[in-house]
matplotlib code that plots the C-alpha trace (Angstrom):
import matplotlib.pyplot as plt

x = [0.0, 2.9, 3.8, 0.2, 0.0, 2.7, 2.9, 5.1, 7.9, 8.5, 7.4, 10.9, 12.2, 9.0, 8.7, 12.4, 11.9, 8.7, 10.6, 13.5, 11.0, 9.2, 12.5, 13.5, 10.2, 10.7, 14.2, 12.7, 10.0, 12.7, 14.9, 12.3, 10.0, 12.5, 12.9, 9.2, 8.9, 11.4, 9.7, 6.0, 5.8, 4.1, 0.6, 1.7, 3.7, 0.8, -1.7, 0.6, 1.0, -2.7, -3.5, -0.9, -2.5, -6.0, -4.8, -3.1, -6.2, -8.5, -6.0, -5.9, -9.7, -10.0, -7.2, -6.2, -8.3, -9.9, -7.8, -9.5, -10.7, -9.4, -6.8, -3.6, -4.9, -8.1, -6.0, -3.7, -6.7, -8.0, -4.9, -5.0, -8.5]
y = [0.0, 2.4, 3.1, 3.7, 6.7, 8.8, 10.6, 9.1, 11.7, 10.9, 7.3, 5.8, 8.1, 8.1, 4.3, 3.9, 6.3, 4.5, 1.2, 2.5, 3.8, 0.4, -1.4, 1.0, 0.4, -3.4, -3.1, -1.1, -3.8, -6.5, -4.6, -3.5, -6.6, -8.7, -5.8, -5.4, -9.2, -8.8, -5.7, -6.2, -9.9, -11.7, -10.4, -6.8, -7.0, -8.8, -6.1, -3.3, -4.7, -5.5, -1.9, -0.7, -3.1, -1.8, 1.9, 1.0, -0.8, 2.2, 4.6, 2.6, 2.3, 6.0, 7.5, 4.9, 5.2, 2.1, 1.4, -1.7, -1.3, 2.2, 3.6, 5.1, 8.6, 8.0, 6.9, 9.8, 12.2, 10.8, 12.2, 15.6, 16.5]
z = [0.0, 0.7, -3.0, -3.9, -1.5, -3.1, -6.4, -9.1, -8.8, -5.2, -4.9, -4.7, -2.0, 0.1, -0.1, 1.0, 3.9, 5.0, 4.8, 7.0, 9.5, 9.6, 10.1, 12.9, 14.7, 14.3, 15.8, 18.8, 19.3, 19.3, 21.7, 24.2, 24.4, 26.4, 28.9, 29.1, 29.9, 32.8, 34.2, 33.5, 33.1, 30.2, 31.0, 31.2, 28.0, 26.2, 27.3, 26.2, 22.7, 22.6, 23.3, 20.7, 18.1, 18.9, 18.5, 15.2, 13.9, 14.8, 13.2, 10.0, 9.9, 10.4, 8.2, 5.5, 2.4, 0.7, -2.5, -3.8, -7.4, -7.8, -10.2, -9.0, -9.9, -7.8, -4.8, -5.0, -5.3, -1.9, -0.2, -1.9, -0.6]

ax = plt.figure().add_subplot(projection="3d")
ax.plot(x, y, z, "-o")
ax.set_aspect("equal")
plt.show()
């Protein structure tokens, strides 16, 4: 979905930046989860990530446009409104 959201002239750079950001977040999750297990235990860690997943799902449902069956121009027009 990431490349669909950017205009053609900036698609490569923007997709690369988004990929770097996603990898950075994955590294943080991998680094902090063991510490969370030690400090909060399994239940606390699970509840924290459950809340984060819920917030993410609500954010996606609210802010990400539906792209199924739409042309690239229609998708990009959704973001320029």
